[in-house]
C-alpha positions in Angstrom: 125.7 58.6 82.3 123.5 61.3 81.7 123.7 64.8 83.3 119.9 64.7 84.2 120.3 61.7 85.9 122.6 63.3 88.3 121.2 66.3 88.6 118.3 64.4 89.8 120.1 63.0 92.3 122.2 65.8 93.4 118.7 67.7 93.8 117.3 64.6 95.9 120.1 64.7 98.2 120.4 68.2 99.1 116.5 68.0 99.8 117.5 65.8 102.5 120.6 66.8 104.0 121.3 70.8 103.2 117.8 72.4 101.7 117.5 74.7 104.4 119.6 77.4 106.6 119.2 78.6 110.1 118.8 82.1 110.0 122.3 83.7 110.8 124.2 80.9 110.5 125.9 78.6 107.9 124.3 75.7 109.1 122.3 74.1 106.4 120.0 71.0 107.2 117.1 69.2 105.3 114.6 67.0 105.9 117.0 63.9 107.1 117.7 65.9 110.0 114.0 67.0 110.7 112.3 63.8 110.2 115.0 62.8 112.3 113.8 63.9 115.5 110.8 61.4 115.3 112.2 58.7 117.2 112.7 55.3 115.3 110.2 56.5 112.6 111.6 59.2 111.1 115.2 57.6 110.5 113.9 54.2 109.1 111.9 56.2 106.5 114.7 57.9 105.0 116.7 55.0 104.3 114.4 54.4 101.7 115.3 57.3 99.7 118.8 57.0 100.5 118.3 53.4 99.3 117.7 54.9 95.9 120.6 57.1 95.4 122.8 53.8 96.6 120.6 52.3 93.9 121.4 54.9 91.6 125.0 54.7 92.2 124.9 51.0 90.9 123.0 51.3 88.0 124.8 54.2 86.9 127.9 51.8 87.0 130.1 53.3 90.2 132.3 51.0 91.3 131.9 48.4 93.8 134.3 50.2 96.9 132.6 53.5 96.3 129.2 51.9 96.6 130.6 50.2 99.7 131.6 53.8 100.6 128.2 54.8 100.1 126.4 51.7 102.1 128.7 53.0 104.9 127.4 56.5 105.0 124.3 55.4 104.9 125.0 52.8 107.4 126.5 55.4 110.1 124.1 57.8 109.1 121.2 55.4 110.4 122.7 54.0 113.6 123.8 56.9 114.7 121.1 59.1 113.9 118.8 56.7 115.7 120.8 58.0 118.7 118.6 60.4 121.0 120.0 63.6 120.7 123.8 63.0 119.8 121.8 61.6 116.6 120.2 64.3 115.7 123.7 66.7 116.2 125.3 64.3 114.2 122.6 64.5 111.5 123.2 68.1 111.2 127.0 67.7 110.7 127.7 64.3 108.7 125.1 65.0 106.0 125.4 61.1 104.2 123.3 62.0 101.4 125.1 64.5 100.5 128.8 62.7 100.6 127.2 59.7 98.7 126.4 61.8 95.4 130.0 63.2 95.8 131.2 60.0 95.6 129.2 58.9 92.8 130.3 62.3 90.8 133.9 62.0 91.6 133.5 57.8 90.3 132.1 58.6 87.4 134.2 61.8 86.7 131.4 64.1 86.8 133.1 67.6 87.3 130.0 69.9 87.4 
């Protein structure tokens, strides 16, 4: 495992899920929430970066159980995220990519 690789994946998940903050609140959001506002196309386009995180987890040797949880997080984010309004609120709260990187870090024993 390379710390640089983990750092890149962490950066990607932050861009997707928590890059921006609503001023005056602790609410953070990223490109997943922004592009998810575009019906159909936004959620579909974001499957690529999410799948990349899962692939990198596989490549780095995380357990199959962890990969399954990452796939479940991404699937839940995709299917609920596709529901108008409810999906947009869900995207603000769930942050599947940040969850997936946390799972990857835990499985690999990276505590940084």
